[in-house]
N, C-alpha and C positions, 0 to 999 in steps of 0.2 A: 553552247559550244562555239568556240572561236573557229573561224575559217583557217584551214591549213594553207600553206604557201601555194600548192597547186590550185586549191579552191579559190583563193584570192586572185590568182592570175586569171582563172576562168571567169570570176565575177567581174573583173576589170574588162575582159573581152565582151561580156554580156552588156555591161554599161556602155561600152563604145558602140556596140551594135544598136542598142536602144537609142542612143543619141542620134544615130543616123536614121532611125525609123522608129518613132515612138509607138507605132501601132504593131510592131513586130511581136510575134509570139516568142517568148523567151524561155530558155531551159535553165533549170536550177543548177548552179555550179556545184552543188553537193550531190544531188541524186539524179539529175537529168530530167526531172519531171517537167513537162510542158506547162506553161501558165504561171511562171514566176511573176510575182508582183514586184514592180520597181517604182519607187517614188523619189523624185529629185527634191531634196530638202536643203539645197545649197544656200550659202551665204556669200555669194560672189560680191566683190572680187577677191575675197579672202580665203575661201575654202569651198570645196564641193563636198556634199554629203548625199549619199544615196542609201535608201532603205530597201533591202531585199527581203521578201517573204515568200515562203513556199508552203503550200498546203500538203504536198507530198511527204516531206520529211520534217516539217516544222521549222525550217530555217527562218530566223528572224534576226537579221544582222544589219548594221549600219556601217557603211564604208566611208571613211574620211580621207579626202585628198586635199592636202594643203596647197594653196597657191601662193605665188610670190606676192609681195606687197604691190599695190598700184604704183605706177611710175608717173610722177608729176612732171609736167613740162615735156619738152621734146628735144630732139637733137638740133643743134644750131649749125 
C-alpha cells in the first residue's frame, strides 16, 4: 500500500528527526507504533533513499528524495 499524502508528510518529519538523532525511537507514520526501522540507502549527491519498515502494521516503503545535480566550480 502506498503512503497517503499525510503519511508521507509524517514520514518526512520522521526522517528529519532521525537525521538529527540516529538513535531516536521513531514512530510509524501509518500506525504510530514505536520502533519504526529506518535505513538510509541514499546515492548522494544525486538522491536520498530511505527505507521505512514497521512490525506493527507491516509498513515496508522506500521514499525517494531527488537532489539537484552537483555544482561544478564556484562563483568568481
